[in-house]
N, C-alpha and C positions, 0 to 999 in steps of 0.2 A: 641439509635438505636437498633432495634431488630436484633438478630443474624440470618443470613441466613443459611439454611442447604444446603450447596453446595455439600456435599458428598452424592451421591445416585446412585443406579444402573443405568446403561445406559438403555435407552429404546431400544426395539427391532427395527431392521431396518424396515422402512415402506415398503409397497408394491413397492413404487418407489425407489428401492434400489440404482439406479444410480442417484437419486436426480433430475431427469429430469422433473417430472410432479407431483407435490404434489396435493392432493385431493382438496385443496382450489383454485387451478388454478395458484398458485405461484410455481416457481421453488423451489426445495428442497435445503437443505444445501449442499454446495459444488457442485452445479449442473453443468453439462457439457453443458446443453442446456438452454440458457436464451432467453428472448424475441427478442433481437437484434443480439446476437452472439452465436456461439458455442465455448466453451472453449476447445480448442484442447489439451492443456497441461498447467500445472502450477506446481510450486515447483520442476521443473525438475533439477535433480542432475547430471550435466555433469562433467565427470572426465577426467583428463589426468594423466600422470605418477607421478605428484606432488600432486594429490588430487583433490578436487572439484575446478573447474575453477572459480566459482563464488567468491571464496575467494580472487581472484586476482584483482577484480574490486569492492571492497566494500569500504564504508567509512573508515573502520578500515585500509584497505590496503593503501588508500591514505595517511592517517596520518603516516603510517610506511614508505612510500616513502619519505615524507617530512622530517621525522626524520633521515633517512639514509643520505640525502643530508646535513643536518645540522651537523650531527656527523662527516662527512668527512671534512667539513669546519673547525670545531673546532680543527682539528689536526694541522692546519697551521695558523689559524686566528680566530678572534672573530666571533661568530654567529650573522649575521645581524638581526635575528629575536629575539635576546635577550635570556633570561633564561627561559621563559615560555615553558613548555613541549608541544610538537606538539599536543598531544591529548587535551590540554586545550586551544589552540588558536581557537577562534571562526571563523566561516566562514565569518562573517562580517569583522573581523580583517584581514583575508587573502585577502578579496576583497579590503580593504583599502590599503593594502600593494601593490597590483597590480596597484591600481589607483594612489596613492600618495606617496608610499614608495620610498626609495632610490634605485637606479638601482640594487645593489647587492641583497638586500632583495627581490625585485621583481623577480630577476633572480632565487632565491631559490624557490619561489612559482611556477614560470613558469617551472622550472625543474621538480617539482613534478607533475604538470599538464601534461607535455609532457610524463613523464613516465606512469602516470595513463592512459592517452589516449591510449597509446600503449597496455597496459594490457586490457583495455576495448575493443579495436578493436580485440584483440586475443580472448577474451571471446565471443564476438559476432560471430566471425568466427566459433568457436566451437559449439555454439548454432545452427547456421544455418546448420551445418552438421548433427545435430540430426534429426531423422525422424519426430518427432512431430513439428519441426520448418521448415520443407521443404517448399519451395516456399514462404517464408515470404517476403513481399514487403516493409514493413515499420516497424520500431521499434521506440517506444516512450520511453524516459527515464524520470523516476520520482524519487521519494525518496528525502531524506533530502539534499543530495549534489546538486541536481538540482536547489535548490532555490538560490544558490550563483553564482556569476560570474565565480568563479573558476570551478564550476561544468559545467556551460554552455560552457566554453572554452574547457574543457575536452571532452565534447560530440561533439562539433564542430570539434575538432582536430581528434577524433576517426572517425567521418564521412569522413573526408578528407582521412585518412589512408585507410579506407575500399574502398572508391571509387577509389583511386589510384591503388588498386589491382584488379580493374575490377569487384568488387562485387556489383551487382545491387540491393541495398537495401537502402531506405531512413532512416536517423536517425535524430530524432528531440526531443526536450524537451517537456514535458507534458505542456498543456496550463494552467491549474489551478495551483495555489500555492500548493506545496505538502501537506501542512497542510489541505487544503480544498479538494484536489483531492480524498483522501481516504473517506471523508464524502459524497461528491457529487456522487462518484462512487457507494456507497451503494444504492442510489436511483434507479440505473439501475438494481438492483437485482429483481425488480418487473416490470411487464408491465405497461404501462401508464394507462390502464383502471382501474387498482387497485386503482388509486388515484382519481377517479371520486368523486366529492363532497368534496375533501380535497385539501388544498393548500400547505401543508408542511408534512415532514416526519422526524422521529428521526433516526439518524445514528450514528454509533460508529466506531472508528478506534483504535484498540488495538495494541500496539507495545511493544517492549522490554524495552523501556525507558519511554514512555508516554501512557496515555489513553486519547483520545480526543472524546468528544461527541458533537453532533451538531444538529441543526434543519435546514434542507435544504428547502429553498423556491423553490418549484417545477416550478413555472412560466409556467404552461402548456398552458395557454392562449396565451403566447408569442411563445411557441415552444413545440409541443407534444413530440419531441425527447429528451427533457430535456437539450437541448443545452444552454438554458438560465438559468438553475438552478443555484442557488448560496447559500452559507451558510448565513443564517440569524443571527444565534447566535451559539456560541460554547463555550465549557468549556474544559480546559486542566488540567490534573493531571500528574505531573512528578513523577511517582511512584518509579522510580529507586533511587531517592534521599531519599525515605523513607523506601525502602526495605520491603514492606508489604508482608504478606502471601496471599494465594489465596482467602481465605474467606474475609479478609479485603479488598482486591482489588475488589471483586464482590460487597461487601457492598457499597464501594465508588462509583462504577459504577452505582449502582441502585440509590444512592442519587443524582448523577449528572443527570441521566435521569428524576427522579422525579422533580428536580428543573427546567429542561427544559420544562417539561410538564406544570408546573405552569406558566412559562414565556409565553408559547404559549397561554394558556388560558387567561392570563392577557392582551395579545396583540390582542385577538379576533381571533386567528388562528384556523383553522380546521385541526388538526393533523390526519393523516392516522394512524389507529391502527396497524402499522407495525414498527418494529425496524430492520434496516439493519445493519449488523456488519461485519467488516473485521478484521480477526485475522491471525497471522502467522501460517503456517503449512498446513498439509493436512487435509481437513475437510470431515468427514464421513457423510453419508446421515442422520444419527440421530443427527447431530450437535456436535458430539465429535471430538476431535483433535487427529488424529492418530499419527502424529509425526510433529516435527518442532516448537513446542511451548516451547522449552527449555529455552528461554530467558524471558518468562513471569513470573510474580511473583507467586511462588509456582508451584505445579505440575498440569498443565492444561491438561496433557495427561493421567491422572488417569482414570482407568476404571469405577470409581465411581463419575466422575464429568461431568456435561453437562451444559455448559454456557446458552444455549437457554432455557433449562428447569428451571434453576435457575432464569432467568430474567422473564419468564412468571409467575412463582410462586410469585415473588416479586411484579411484576406489571401486574396483571391479566387482567386489562382492560385499554384502552386508550379511553377516551370519553365514548360512550355507547357500545363499541364493544370489544370483546376479543382481547388481544394482540397476534400478530403473530411475531415471530422472525425468520429472515433468515440470515444465516451466510455463508461467503465464505472467501477464502484466501485473505490476505491483498494486495498482488500484483495484483491479479485478480480485486479486487475492485478498486484499484487506476487506473488500465488500463481502466476499464469500464467508468470512467469519460471522457475518450477521445473518446468513441464510436461515438457520433454524428459527430465528425470531421475526422473520418476514413472511411467514406462511399465511397470514391473514389478508395479504394483498396479492395481486397478480403481477404487476409491473412495478419495479422499484430500481433506484439508482444509488450510486455512491459517489461522493466527492471527497477527495483526500487533500487537505490543505497542508502542504509542506513548503519546501522551497518553491515549488510550482504547484499547480492544481491538477491532480489526477482525477479521472472520471471513468465510470462504467455504468451500463444500464442492463438490468436483468429481467427475465420473465421466469417465474416459478413454473417448473415443468408439471407439477401436480395440478396447476390451474390452466395449463395450456393444452389444447387438443392437438394430438399428433397427426 
């Protein structure tokens, strides 16, 4: 496998410095103005006297709450969840305890859910007070915790707490499985006309633990708004287990994309020459990551690294056309998967509960006067 040269000077910012209208007709990297929505805010860092409030409603925070309850029990009795550390208990196991476990074990999990729901409600209140989130009518919750019954219960309980305080905002879980929402959302980084003559698109979801690549079946004949889009094929690499460097990670990503391109050709699919990517952090118009990529393998915030440039160099064409790469924040991308189902409101947001808490706020363009 040839080595990729991932260290290179950043390109100068294009004329569309705000990323709103690239010369190809596509939105630029980290764009605020997309075909269906305006991204009012993302990666917002809301603080209180104890630090960033998002830290209070993350996957890590939930595990800490569960651990606190278990430690308190151990002082007087046995731990009904056994000896496995809280961080190592799978979401599936916690769901099983809720469904089939003995009452005390289920009570431990319920206690953590109740505590977490209270913290989530607090975080939501703080976000709603922030200017970029003013007038938010609905919040959709995604991320890894959402895929479990534990996560769904926490969201439901937080919704009850918020409504009981007279706060007029709907809270719901994201429709797609979190593993697929990040891929499907990438398809919304381009307007539907870009996909004319194509039935599929390559998408990538880069996270602090995993890199997932997929081919999204656009199904535009069934729905032009991509509401019927679904993941046709996907590959997952749990890079945290291998602790690779940045160059190795990019090489592996390229290999995954090349494999998917071959699979699409073998199946007779017509891939759009576009790669949509969601990554953590603040995305600059030139495709670099300004901040927020600290959990990625290696230094992705280096002034001499540009993921989009590295990928277009490694995969210069898809089919008979030059490859175009469009990047945005991972919470934005996951939220975009929900766009077709949010058209009955004007302002809405997304919170993604993973290792940390991602966030983005949107305004639907069909409800916004230009």
